[in-house]
C-alpha positions as CSV (number, residue, x, y, z in Angstrom):
1,M,-22.0,23.8,-3.8
2,N,-22.5,23.2,-7.5
3,K,-23.8,26.8,-7.9
4,L,-20.7,28.1,-6.1
5,F,-18.3,26.3,-8.4
6,E,-20.3,27.3,-11.4
7,H,-20.0,31.0,-10.4
8,I,-16.3,30.6,-9.7
9,R,-15.6,28.9,-13.0
10,K,-17.6,31.6,-14.9
11,S,-15.7,34.3,-13.2
12,L,-12.4,32.7,-14.1
13,I,-13.5,32.3,-17.8
14,Y,-15.1,35.7,-18.3
15,K,-14.3,39.3,-17.2
16,K,-17.6,39.3,-15.3
17,E,-16.9,39.9,-11.5
18,F,-17.7,37.1,-9.1
19,T,-21.0,37.3,-7.3
20,F,-22.0,34.9,-4.5
21,P,-24.9,32.7,-5.4
22,N,-28.0,32.5,-3.2
23,N,-28.8,29.5,-0.9
24,I,-25.2,28.4,-0.3
25,N,-24.9,27.3,3.3
26,L,-21.3,28.0,4.0
27,E,-20.2,29.4,7.4
28,F,-17.7,32.2,7.2
29,N,-15.8,33.7,10.2
30,K,-13.7,36.8,9.2
31,N,-11.2,35.9,11.9
32,I,-10.3,32.4,10.8
33,S,-12.0,31.4,7.4
34,Q,-8.9,31.5,5.2
35,I,-10.0,30.2,1.7
36,Y,-7.9,28.6,-1.0
37,I,-9.0,27.9,-4.5
38,T,-6.8,25.6,-6.6
39,L,-6.8,24.7,-10.3
40,F,-5.6,21.2,-11.2
41,Q,-5.0,20.1,-14.7
42,E,-3.0,17.1,-16.1
43,N,0.6,18.0,-17.0
44,N,0.3,21.4,-15.3
45,K,1.6,22.5,-11.9
46,A,-1.3,23.3,-9.7
47,L,-2.3,27.0,-9.6
48,R,-3.5,28.2,-6.2
49,W,-4.2,31.3,-4.1
50,G,-5.5,31.9,-0.6
51,S,-7.0,34.9,1.0
52,L,-9.2,36.1,3.9
53,K,-11.2,39.3,3.6
54,E,-14.2,40.9,5.4
55,N,-16.7,38.5,3.9
56,L,-17.0,35.4,1.7
57,E,-17.7,37.2,-1.5
58,E,-14.8,39.7,-1.2
59,T,-12.5,36.8,-0.3
60,I,-13.4,34.8,-3.4
61,K,-13.2,37.9,-5.6
62,R,-9.6,38.5,-4.3
63,I,-8.6,34.9,-5.0
64,I,-10.0,34.9,-8.5
65,F,-8.2,38.2,-9.3
66,K,-4.9,36.8,-8.1
67,I,-5.3,33.5,-10.0
68,K,-6.2,35.3,-13.2
69,S,-3.2,37.5,-12.7
70,N,-0.8,34.6,-12.6
71,P,1.3,34.1,-15.8
72,N,0.5,30.4,-15.9
73,F,-3.3,31.0,-15.7
74,H,-3.7,30.8,-19.5
75,S,-2.3,27.3,-19.7
76,F,-5.4,26.0,-17.9
77,N,-8.5,25.1,-19.9
78,I,-11.0,26.6,-17.5
79,E,-13.9,26.1,-19.9
80,S,-13.6,22.4,-19.8
81,S,-14.8,20.9,-16.5
82,S,-13.4,17.5,-17.7
83,T,-9.9,19.0,-18.1
84,C,-9.5,21.5,-15.4
85,R,-10.6,20.6,-11.9
86,L,-11.3,23.2,-9.2
87,M,-10.8,22.8,-5.5
88,F,-12.3,25.0,-2.8
89,E,-11.2,24.8,0.8
90,I,-12.3,26.9,3.7
91,V,-10.9,26.9,7.3
92,T,-13.6,26.1,9.8
93,K,-11.7,25.7,13.0
94,E,-8.6,27.1,14.7
95,Y,-7.2,26.0,18.0
96,P,-3.9,25.9,20.0
97,C,-0.9,23.8,19.0
98,N,2.2,23.1,21.0
99,I,4.6,22.4,18.2
100,R,7.2,20.8,20.6
101,N,4.7,18.1,21.5
102,L,3.3,17.6,17.9
103,T,2.7,13.8,17.5
104,T,1.0,11.3,15.3
105,M,1.2,8.5,18.0
106,K,-1.0,9.6,20.9
107,M,-4.7,9.2,19.9
108,K,-6.2,11.7,22.4
109,S,-3.3,14.2,22.7
110,P,-4.4,17.8,22.2
111,N,-1.3,18.1,19.9
112,R,-2.1,15.1,17.7
113,F,-1.4,15.8,14.0
114,E,-3.7,13.9,11.8
115,P,-2.5,14.2,8.2
116,G,-5.2,15.3,5.9
117,I,-7.5,16.3,8.7
118,N,-5.4,18.9,10.6
119,G,-3.5,21.7,9.0
120,L,-1.2,24.3,10.6
121,K,-1.3,28.1,10.5
122,Y,2.1,29.6,11.5
123,K,3.7,32.9,11.7
124,Y,7.5,33.3,11.1
125,N,9.3,36.6,10.7
126,G,6.0,38.5,10.6
127,V,4.6,36.4,7.7
128,I,1.5,34.1,8.2
129,R,1.5,30.9,6.2
130,F,-0.9,28.0,5.9
131,F,-0.5,24.3,5.6
132,M,-4.1,23.5,4.7
133,P,-5.5,20.1,5.9
134,S,-5.9,18.9,2.3
135,D,-2.2,19.5,1.8
136,G,-1.6,16.4,3.8
137,Y,-3.2,14.4,1.0
138,T,-2.2,16.4,-2.1
139,K,1.4,16.7,-0.9
140,S,1.8,13.1,0.3
141,I,2.4,14.0,3.9
142,M,2.1,11.4,6.6
143,S,4.4,12.1,9.5
144,V,5.4,14.9,11.8
145,N,8.9,15.0,10.3
146,Q,7.5,15.2,6.8
147,I,5.3,18.1,7.6
148,L,7.9,20.1,9.5
149,N,10.5,19.5,6.7
150,Y,7.9,20.7,4.2
151,L,7.2,23.8,6.3
152,S,10.9,24.5,6.6
153,K,11.1,24.8,2.8
154,Q,7.9,26.9,2.7
155,C,9.3,29.5,5.1
156,G,12.9,29.4,4.1
157,I,14.4,27.7,7.2
158,A,15.4,24.8,5.0
159,K,18.2,27.0,3.5
160,K,20.0,26.8,6.9
161,T,20.7,23.1,6.6
162,N,20.4,20.1,4.3
163,K,19.7,17.6,7.1
164,I,16.0,16.9,7.6
165,S,16.5,16.2,11.3
166,E,18.0,19.6,11.8
167,R,15.2,21.3,9.9
168,V,12.6,19.6,12.0
169,H,14.5,20.7,15.2
170,L,14.6,24.3,14.0
171,M,10.9,24.3,13.1
172,R,10.1,23.2,16.7
173,R,12.6,25.6,18.3
174,E,12.5,28.8,16.3
175,P,10.2,31.6,17.5
176,I,7.3,30.5,15.4
177,E,3.6,30.8,16.4
178,Y,1.6,27.8,15.5
179,T,-2.1,26.9,15.6
180,F,-4.0,23.9,14.4
181,I,-6.7,24.4,11.7
182,E,-9.4,22.2,10.2
183,S,-11.4,22.8,7.0
184,K,-14.1,21.8,4.6
185,A,-12.9,21.0,1.1
186,Y,-14.6,20.2,-2.2
187,V,-13.2,19.4,-5.7
188,T,-14.9,19.1,-9.0
189,Y,-15.0,16.1,-11.2
190,K,-16.6,16.9,-14.6
191,D,-19.9,18.4,-13.6
192,E,-20.0,16.9,-10.1
193,V,-18.8,18.6,-6.9
194,L,-17.2,16.1,-4.5
195,E,-16.9,16.7,-0.8
196,L,-13.6,15.6,0.5
197,D,-12.6,13.8,3.7
198,R,-8.9,13.7,4.4
199,G,-8.5,14.8,0.8
200,Y,-10.3,11.7,-0.5
201,P,-13.8,12.0,-2.1
202,K,-16.5,10.8,0.3
203,S,-18.4,9.2,-2.5
204,E,-15.5,7.0,-3.3
205,T,-15.6,5.1,0.0
206,R,-18.7,3.1,-0.9
207,F,-18.5,-0.7,-0.5
208,S,-20.3,-3.5,-2.2
209,K,-19.5,-6.8,-3.9
210,D,-19.6,-5.2,-7.3
211,I,-17.2,-2.5,-6.2
212,V,-14.8,-5.2,-4.9
213,Y,-14.9,-6.9,-8.3
214,D,-14.5,-3.6,-10.2
215,R,-11.5,-2.4,-8.2
216,T,-9.8,-5.8,-8.2
217,I,-10.0,-6.0,-12.0
218,K,-9.1,-2.4,-12.5
219,S,-6.0,-2.7,-10.4
220,V,-4.9,-5.9,-12.3
221,D,-5.4,-3.9,-15.5
222,W,-3.0,-1.3,-13.9
223,L,-0.4,-4.1,-13.6
224,V,-1.0,-5.1,-17.2
225,K,-0.7,-1.5,-18.4
226,N,2.5,-1.1,-16.5
227,M,4.2,-4.3,-17.6
228,N,7.5,-3.8,-19.4
229,D,8.4,-5.5,-22.7
230,D,10.5,-8.1,-20.9
231,G,7.6,-9.2,-18.7
232,S,8.6,-7.4,-15.5
233,F,6.3,-4.8,-13.9
234,L,6.7,-1.2,-13.0
235,Y,8.1,-1.5,-9.5
236,Y,7.3,1.9,-8.1
237,Y,5.6,5.2,-8.9
238,D,5.2,8.3,-6.8
239,P,2.6,10.5,-8.4
240,Y,3.3,13.5,-6.1
241,V,6.8,14.0,-7.5
242,D,6.0,12.1,-10.7
243,T,8.9,9.6,-10.5
244,I,9.4,5.9,-11.0
245,V,12.7,5.9,-9.1
246,D,12.1,4.0,-5.8
247,D,12.6,6.2,-2.8
248,M,14.3,3.3,-1.0
249,H,16.8,2.8,-3.8
250,P,17.3,6.3,-5.2
251,K,20.7,5.5,-6.8
252,M,19.3,2.7,-8.9
253,T,18.2,4.4,-12.0
254,D,19.8,2.3,-14.8
255,P,18.3,-0.2,-14.4
256,L,15.6,0.8,-12.0
257,Y,15.3,-1.2,-8.8
258,N,13.2,-4.3,-9.0
259,N,12.4,-7.3,-6.7
260,I,11.8,-10.8,-7.8
261,L,9.5,-11.6,-4.9
262,R,7.2,-8.8,-5.7
263,H,7.4,-9.6,-9.4
264,S,6.1,-13.1,-8.7
265,G,3.4,-11.6,-6.5
266,G,2.3,-9.6,-9.6
267,T,2.1,-12.8,-11.5
268,I,-0.1,-14.4,-8.9
269,S,-2.4,-11.3,-9.2
270,L,-2.8,-11.8,-12.9
271,I,-3.9,-15.4,-12.4
272,R,-6.3,-14.4,-9.6
273,A,-7.9,-12.0,-12.1
274,Y,-8.2,-14.8,-14.7
275,E,-9.9,-17.0,-12.1
276,L,-12.4,-14.1,-11.4
277,S,-13.0,-13.0,-15.0
278,N,-12.1,-16.0,-17.2
279,D,-10.3,-13.4,-19.4
280,K,-7.4,-15.2,-21.1
281,L,-5.5,-12.0,-21.5
282,Y,-4.5,-12.3,-17.8
283,L,-3.1,-15.8,-18.4
284,E,-1.1,-14.6,-21.4
285,K,0.4,-11.8,-19.4
286,A,1.1,-14.2,-16.5
287,K,3.0,-16.4,-18.9
288,H,5.0,-13.4,-20.1
289,S,5.8,-12.5,-16.5
290,I,6.9,-16.1,-15.8
291,D,9.3,-15.8,-18.7
292,F,10.9,-12.9,-16.9
293,L,11.2,-14.9,-13.8
294,L,12.8,-17.8,-15.7
295,S,15.4,-15.4,-17.2
296,T,16.8,-15.0,-13.6
297,F,17.3,-18.7,-13.0
298,R,20.6,-20.4,-12.3
299,N,21.1,-24.2,-11.9
300,H,22.6,-26.5,-9.3
301,T,21.9,-30.1,-8.2
302,Y,20.1,-31.6,-5.2
303,K,20.5,-35.3,-4.6
304,K,22.1,-35.5,-8.1
305,E,19.0,-34.1,-9.7
306,F,18.4,-30.8,-11.5
307,A,17.6,-27.8,-9.2
308,C,17.3,-24.1,-10.0
309,Y,16.8,-20.8,-8.2
310,P,16.2,-17.1,-9.0
311,F,19.3,-15.0,-8.8
312,F,18.5,-11.3,-8.8
313,N,20.2,-8.1,-7.4
314,K,23.3,-10.3,-6.7
315,K,21.2,-12.4,-4.3
316,S,19.3,-15.7,-4.2
317,K,16.5,-15.5,-1.6
318,L,14.5,-18.4,-0.3
319,G,11.5,-16.1,-0.7
320,G,12.2,-15.5,-4.4
321,A,12.2,-19.3,-5.0
322,G,9.1,-19.7,-2.8
323,I,6.9,-17.0,-4.4
324,G,8.3,-17.9,-7.8
325,L,7.1,-21.5,-7.2
326,V,3.7,-20.2,-6.0
327,A,3.3,-18.2,-9.1
328,M,4.3,-21.0,-11.4
329,M,2.0,-23.4,-9.6
330,H,-1.0,-21.1,-9.9
331,Y,-0.3,-20.9,-13.6
332,Y,0.0,-24.6,-13.8
333,M,-3.2,-25.2,-11.8
334,N,-5.1,-23.2,-14.3
335,T,-3.6,-24.5,-17.5
336,Y,-1.8,-27.8,-16.7
337,D,0.8,-26.6,-19.1
338,E,3.9,-28.8,-18.7
339,T,6.2,-26.5,-20.7
340,N,8.1,-25.3,-17.6
341,R,7.8,-28.5,-15.6
342,K,11.5,-28.9,-15.4
343,Y,11.9,-25.5,-13.7
344,I,9.0,-26.1,-11.4
345,D,10.6,-29.4,-10.2
346,G,13.9,-27.6,-10.0
347,L,12.5,-24.9,-7.7
348,V,11.1,-27.6,-5.4
349,R,14.4,-29.4,-5.2
350,H,16.2,-26.1,-4.5
351,I,13.8,-25.2,-1.7
352,L,14.2,-28.7,-0.1
353,S,18.0,-28.1,-0.2
354,R,17.5,-25.1,2.0
355,I,15.8,-26.9,4.8
356,D,18.3,-27.8,7.5
357,K,18.2,-31.1,9.5
358,D,16.3,-29.4,12.3
359,G,13.7,-27.9,10.0
360,E,15.1,-24.4,9.8
361,M,14.9,-22.8,6.4
362,I,18.0,-20.9,5.4
363,G,17.0,-17.4,4.1
364,Y,19.6,-17.0,1.4
365,Y,21.4,-19.4,-1.0
366,I,23.7,-16.5,-2.2
367,H,24.3,-13.2,-0.5
368,P,27.1,-10.9,-1.6
369,Q,28.2,-10.2,2.0
370,F,28.7,-13.9,2.9
371,N,31.1,-16.6,1.6
372,N,32.4,-14.1,-1.0
373,G,29.1,-14.2,-2.8
374,K,29.3,-18.0,-3.4
375,A,26.6,-20.5,-2.6
376,L,26.0,-21.1,1.2
377,I,26.3,-24.8,1.8
378,N,25.9,-25.9,5.4
379,P,26.3,-22.4,6.9
380,S,27.1,-22.1,10.6
381,D,24.4,-21.4,13.1
382,E,25.7,-17.8,13.4
383,V,25.3,-17.2,9.6
384,K,21.9,-18.8,9.6
385,K,20.8,-16.4,12.3
386,E,22.1,-13.4,10.3
387,L,20.4,-14.6,7.2
388,F,17.1,-15.9,8.7
389,S,14.0,-14.3,7.2
390,F,10.7,-14.1,9.1
391,Y,8.7,-14.3,5.8
392,Y,10.6,-16.5,3.4
393,P,9.8,-19.8,5.0
394,G,6.0,-19.3,4.7
395,E,6.4,-18.3,1.1
396,A,8.5,-21.4,0.3
397,L,6.1,-23.7,2.2
398,L,3.1,-22.4,0.3
399,G,4.8,-23.2,-2.9
400,L,5.7,-26.7,-1.7
401,A,2.1,-27.3,-0.6
402,L,0.6,-26.3,-3.9
403,Y,3.2,-28.5,-5.7
404,Y,2.5,-31.5,-3.4
405,Q,-1.2,-31.3,-3.9
406,H,-1.6,-30.4,-7.6
407,I,1.3,-31.4,-9.7
408,K,0.7,-34.4,-11.9
409,N,2.9,-37.5,-12.0
410,I,5.0,-36.5,-9.1
411,D,8.1,-38.6,-8.4
412,K,7.4,-40.7,-5.3
413,D,10.7,-40.2,-3.7
414,L,10.4,-36.4,-4.2
415,Q,6.9,-36.5,-2.9
416,E,8.0,-38.1,0.3
417,D,10.9,-35.8,0.7
418,I,8.6,-32.8,0.3
419,K,6.2,-34.0,3.0
420,V,8.9,-35.0,5.5
421,K,10.9,-31.8,5.2
422,S,7.8,-29.5,5.1
423,E,6.6,-31.0,8.3
424,Q,10.0,-30.5,9.9
425,A,9.9,-26.8,8.7
426,L,6.4,-26.3,9.9
427,D,7.3,-27.7,13.3
428,F,10.3,-25.4,13.5
429,L,8.3,-22.3,12.6
430,V,5.5,-23.1,15.1
431,D,7.6,-24.5,18.0
432,I,11.2,-23.4,17.8
433,R,11.1,-20.0,15.9
434,P,9.3,-18.2,18.8
435,I,12.1,-19.1,21.1
436,K,15.2,-18.9,18.8
437,Y,14.1,-15.8,17.0
438,N,11.9,-14.2,19.7
439,Y,13.3,-10.8,18.9
440,M,11.8,-10.9,15.5
441,F,8.2,-11.0,16.8
442,D,6.2,-7.8,16.9
443,S,2.9,-6.9,18.6
444,L,1.2,-7.1,15.3
445,P,1.6,-10.4,13.5
446,S,2.9,-10.3,10.0
447,D,3.4,-13.9,8.8
448,A,0.5,-14.1,6.4
449,W,2.4,-16.3,4.0
450,L,2.7,-19.0,6.7
451,M,-1.0,-18.7,7.4
452,Q,-1.6,-19.4,3.7
453,A,0.8,-22.3,3.7
454,I,-0.9,-23.9,6.7
455,E,-4.3,-23.5,5.0
456,E,-2.9,-25.8,2.3
457,W,-0.8,-28.2,4.3
458,I,-3.6,-29.2,6.8
459,K,-5.4,-30.8,3.8
460,V,-2.6,-33.4,3.6
461,D,-2.9,-36.6,5.5
462,G,-0.9,-36.5,8.7
463,L,-0.4,-32.7,8.7
464,N,-3.7,-31.7,10.1
465,K,-2.1,-30.7,13.3
466,A,-3.8,-28.7,16.0
467,K,-0.8,-26.6,16.7
468,Y,-0.7,-25.4,13.0
469,I,-4.4,-24.5,13.1
470,Y,-3.9,-22.8,16.4
471,F,-1.1,-20.7,15.0
472,V,-3.4,-19.4,12.2
473,F,-6.3,-18.5,14.4
474,K,-4.1,-17.1,17.2
475,D,-2.4,-14.7,14.7
476,T,-5.8,-13.8,13.3
477,K,-7.1,-13.0,16.8
478,T,-4.1,-10.9,17.6
479,M,-4.4,-8.9,14.4
480,F,-8.1,-8.2,15.2
481,E,-7.0,-7.1,18.7
482,H,-4.7,-4.6,16.9
483,M,-7.4,-3.3,14.6
484,Y,-8.9,0.1,14.7
485,T,-12.7,-0.1,15.2
486,D,-15.6,2.3,15.7
487,E,-15.0,2.0,19.5
488,N,-11.3,2.9,19.6
489,T,-11.2,5.7,17.0
490,L,-12.0,9.4,17.1
491,E,-14.6,11.2,15.0
492,T,-11.7,12.7,13.0
493,N,-10.2,9.3,12.0
494,K,-13.1,7.0,11.4
495,D,-11.3,6.1,8.1
496,Y,-8.9,4.1,10.3
497,I,-11.5,1.5,10.9
498,G,-10.5,-1.9,9.7
499,G,-6.8,-1.0,9.6
500,F,-4.1,-2.2,12.0
501,Y,-1.6,-0.7,14.4
502,Y,1.5,-1.9,16.3
503,D,1.1,0.7,19.0
504,Y,-2.4,2.1,19.6
505,G,-2.6,5.7,18.3
506,E,-0.1,5.4,15.4
507,H,-1.1,6.1,11.8
508,V,-3.2,3.2,10.4
509,Y,-1.9,0.3,8.4
510,H,-4.6,-0.6,5.8
511,D,-2.6,-3.7,5.1
512,A,-3.8,-6.0,2.3
513,S,-0.8,-8.3,2.9
514,R,-2.0,-9.2,6.4
515,C,-5.5,-9.5,5.1
516,E,-4.3,-12.3,2.8
517,G,-3.5,-14.2,5.9
518,I,-6.8,-13.4,7.4
519,V,-8.8,-14.5,4.4
520,S,-6.8,-17.8,4.5
521,A,-7.9,-18.1,8.1
522,Y,-11.5,-17.7,6.9
523,Y,-11.1,-20.4,4.3
524,L,-9.4,-22.7,6.9
525,A,-12.4,-22.2,9.3
526,K,-14.8,-23.1,6.5
527,Y,-12.7,-26.2,5.6
528,L,-12.8,-27.2,9.3
529,E,-16.6,-26.5,9.3
530,D,-16.2,-24.1,12.1
531,E,-19.0,-21.7,11.2
532,E,-18.8,-19.6,14.3
533,K,-15.1,-18.9,13.7
534,A,-15.7,-18.2,10.0
535,S,-18.5,-15.7,10.9
536,W,-16.2,-13.9,13.4
537,I,-13.4,-13.7,10.8
538,I,-15.5,-12.4,8.0
539,E,-17.2,-9.7,10.1
540,N,-13.8,-8.2,11.0
541,M,-12.3,-8.9,7.5
542,L,-15.1,-6.9,5.9
543,L,-14.0,-3.9,8.0
544,S,-10.5,-4.3,6.7
545,A,-11.8,-4.5,3.1
546,K,-13.8,-1.3,3.5
547,G,-10.8,0.5,5.0
548,L,-8.6,-0.7,2.1
549,M,-10.9,0.8,-0.4
550,K,-9.8,4.3,0.8
551,T,-6.4,3.6,-0.6
552,F,-7.6,3.1,-4.1
553,H,-6.5,5.7,-6.7
554,S,-9.7,6.3,-8.5
555,E,-10.0,8.8,-11.3
556,K,-12.0,11.0,-9.0
557,S,-9.4,10.9,-6.2
558,T,-6.3,11.7,-8.3
559,Y,-7.2,15.3,-8.9
560,A,-3.8,16.5,-7.6
561,H,-1.7,14.1,-9.7
562,I,0.4,15.6,-12.5
563,N,-0.7,12.7,-14.7
564,K,-3.0,9.7,-14.7
565,K,-0.3,7.0,-14.2
566,A,-1.5,6.0,-10.8
567,V,-5.2,5.8,-11.6
568,N,-6.7,2.3,-10.7
569,S,-3.8,1.4,-8.4
570,F,-3.7,0.9,-4.6
571,R,-1.3,3.0,-2.4
572,F,0.0,1.9,1.0
573,K,-1.3,4.8,3.2
574,L,-4.2,7.1,3.4
575,T,-2.3,10.3,2.5
576,R,1.0,9.0,1.1
577,Q,0.5,8.8,-2.6
578,W,3.2,6.4,-3.8
579,V,2.4,3.1,-5.3
580,R,4.5,-0.1,-5.4
581,V,3.8,-3.3,-7.3
582,D,3.1,-5.1,-4.1
583,S,0.6,-2.5,-2.8
584,V,-1.5,-3.5,-5.9
585,Q,-0.6,-7.2,-5.8
586,H,-1.6,-7.8,-2.1
587,A,-4.9,-5.9,-2.6
588,V,-5.7,-8.0,-5.6
589,C,-4.9,-11.3,-4.0
590,F,-6.9,-10.4,-0.9
591,L,-9.9,-8.9,-2.6
592,S,-10.2,-11.7,-5.3
593,R,-10.5,-14.3,-2.5
594,L,-12.8,-12.2,-0.5
595,Y,-15.1,-11.5,-3.5
596,K,-16.0,-15.2,-3.7
597,V,-17.4,-15.3,-0.1
598,I,-19.3,-12.1,0.2
């Protein structure tokens, strides 16, 4: 393929007509082999043309002619293979599609749409258009609704209505002829030609201990690079539309939306990087991010002693206090710096004040829709149910466990209070929560924070309870039972392996946050000297780590991005391009712990 791209590039640069090089094994079918060539260059809108002629050479000649005729062609530095990247994609298969039954949920359905693998050819009002398979990746498409909404804009149906649901309905019901297509695609990177799989370079899916280290550190460096002057992090970036406005909070532009839980997770990531690299820059940046956390604190009292809590976005969440405490404790455990000891102690007292007499942890201290936005003291059971969080208790209990085990010169009364109330909270979560809040439980477990908390609490005398340990390994087992493996995937979606699903067949969750719970289960098994269980966990956990690597924004994989802002970050999905601070943070925290045991 190198020769083919060399000839294409030369034909674009010079007036010399394209000639097809010898010894290029590329199958061409004049009935289906639509070809697209695309030019990508930073800060430029991609330039693209597609065609299908009698043979391969004539098809490419036509495309090159049309690209060179485009007014924007001269803004591309074709001579520089480092600056202008070329993509070549050819349709290799075409087969029937029943658009009314298009789905991403049924694994073996003949109408399964696999973003980045399948494309669509469709005819509307006499015009044939293509949504090429690579478009799923380059245009950040993941769902059926997304692709049909995109096509409605492409063919003009979107002008009939502003509602996405109505556009989708029209694309299914209008007299449009659809067929599925598949393709082979290649993109250049400097002087290399990279074969693509679901839009992602195949060469970038390698896995080794060195690669784990490299991508962990690079993604932490991404956090550092995207840290604001006040110590907060860039919360969200979508490289497809080049925006930092979070799609879940589009009206919050001044200031941009942020989240104190995810901020604190970013702090933990910096400290994990310090533990791996011994580079003090990460400690310095962690301290700066803690300064931002402290700027959100408000004070109250618990048992006539100083207590404090984060107040952000008009709310005070138990999880904010919990992960904030975890972050501050990780910093303390690596420095023994007592500068912020008052606030660490204050967070602990605040969390204890949120544990009810029966062990239930109240999800919010302040919520603008309850009690006129004032502190919630002794809320009713009805209010507790409305404000209960599935995740916040585990986050808070992890912070308490780290404090209990590692803080120096702990007050004896406070120490006893922590142990008693944490045991009550653990008992509630393991015994009572599954009954009282049974409607919150999904088929795929998600309480990785509680798994991490239990890993720490079972080291404390009297809290090495079989039911806590059972909870961790049961959730681990259930996650593995909801994991895509070589046995339950198709040839077209082997990159699902190691990821999770709620319902079999749905788009994969390569989920580093759940993996944080799994890696805790591994460390727990090692602590308990259960080598058989540890081996079982790491075998499956490595599958998850390999799958997660396919969500890394490498320099080679970001060819379609308008700029390099996302390079070295992790995204949430295989084809959806957007990045959030926690998609990076969870990956760092999982991989940094995994690195030490592989």
